[in-house]
C-alpha positions, 0 to 999 in steps of 0.5 A: 516286242508288246509295248502297248501305251494306253491312251488318255483321250480327256488328258490336257496334254496332247501328246497323251491322247492317243494310243500306239494302235490309234497312231499306226493306223495312220497312213503318212510317212512317219507311221508306214515307212517302218514295220510295225515292230519299230517305233518311229521317232524320226520325221517331224511329225507329232503324234497328236490329234487335230487341233479342234479348231483346225479339224472345225475349220476343215470339216465346215468347208468340206461340208460346204464343198469349198475346195476350189483354189486359194484367195484372199489374205486370211493366211497372212492376216492370221499370221501377222495377228498371230505374231503380234500377240506371241512374239510382241512384234506388229511389223508383219506387213500382209502387203509384203507376203506372198502365199506359196506351196510350203516353205522348202518349195518357198525357199527354193523360189525366193533363192531362184530371185536372189541367186543364180546357177552356181551361186553360193548359199551358206548353211549352218551345219549340221542343219536340216537335210533338205537345205543340202538337197533343194539347194543343189538340186537348184544348181545352187552350191552350198558352202557350210559355217559349221555351228559353234561346240555350244550349237549356237552360230559361230559368227567366225564360221559365218564370217569366213563362209560369207567372205568366201561365198563373195569371193569371186564377185558374184550373189550369194545367200544365207539360209539360216534355219531358226529355231535351228533343226536338228539343234533346237537352238533358239537364235537371240535378238543379239545374235539375230542382229549381228547376222544381219550386220555381217550379211549387209557388209558381205552384200549377203542376202538372208533367207531365214526359215522360220517355220519352227517359230511357233515351237519354242518354250513359253518361257524362252519366247521367239524373236522373229528375223524380219524384226531385228535392227538391220534385217530390212532386205531380209526374207522368211519363210514361215507356216503353221505346218510345224506346230499344228501337225499340218505338213499334209495340208500344204500352205506357207507364206514368204514375208519380206522385210520393207527393203526387199521387193523379190517377192513380186517377181516370184511367178504368179502360178506359184501361188497355185500350189497351195492347197485351199483346205491348207490355207483354211487349216493354216489359218485356224490355226493360227488365229484359234489354235493358240490354246492347243498350242500352248499344251503342247508346248508344256508337254514338250517341256515335260519331254525334254526333261524327261529324256534328259533323266532317261538318258542319264539313267540308261544311256549316260554316254550319250551327250544331250543339250535340252533346247527351248525350240522345236520338238527335235532332240540332237543326240551326240552319240560318238561316245558309244563307239557306234561309228558314223551312223549310230541310227542304223544300230538302234534301228536294226539292234533296238527297233527304234528309228530315228533321222542319222545325223550324217544326212545333216552335213559337217558335225553330223555323222555320229549323231542322231536326231530324236522326235520327241513330239510323241508320248512320254511312255513310248518316249520312255519304251524307245529310250529303253530299247536303245539301251537294250540294243547295247547289251 
């Protein structure tokens, strides 16, 4: 397969700046898991150059030899400023934050404070596979509350899950994915307020994974869970990781509502886990990377429209609902008759790597997750290959 997309180094859209050859020189998971003839549209890495303010901050730190242990509140202050500017939320209190290695490890540390071995953790499936992996590894049990047919929170299902979770009188938590991965659904203020009210009624503690919070269409807007009435006892995990492609520069923040004192009980050594360079990078992204992010968001909106049109033309049986959040597309491939794992077919026959839906829990079989954060040319070629795989 001789597909060779051109680089456009001066394009205002960062998703169009890198050639396939440049991307294949990367040594990260996305580009080294599969052979070179496979187009990787699976794991959540973006095909973009590093944002200029982030690259400058890292370069300056290395030149200075500033590679020691992390300290201070610069990251939290940068996030508070970003939240104020982007989301109109002035309630992020720096003194109610804690630095954690990354979002999932932060979730683990928070859940350790809220629950004990064997306690239930409610999730809305289909959902990010590590929710299952990390929760079960820490000896908690997952209770599923499936999303509705519209891919939004089904509150009857959620209440039923809460009722089951607290039936034995123990402690329970709800791991909310906001925006939702893999569907891209952006929860509205009314939905989040309803979550808070329901959680309060049943005594369930809410932990919001908001790692994709900055990756929301400019015409939609994101609502932080801790900003809604009734969420005062909630906790949130945030990071610049997804929005600025910083997964390899580990750093995240745990945030507590005004009625939550749980972060104070997290062991001090947890704060040693984040990378100092990671904190420098994330701080620079939140503080100075807004213009770059806006360009990415516009590119993602273009890619959502492109994918919708490509599927309508080449794979009309595939069901796809363009969503405002994340850079992930959730494709219902069940009408194609490829069984529970259509990703295996697209990989074997089309040489396109997608995330298999079954790993996302109940409701995931027969689906694939596709990473939109790539060039329009690569996205077009991927859909062409997927269609050819069915010929």
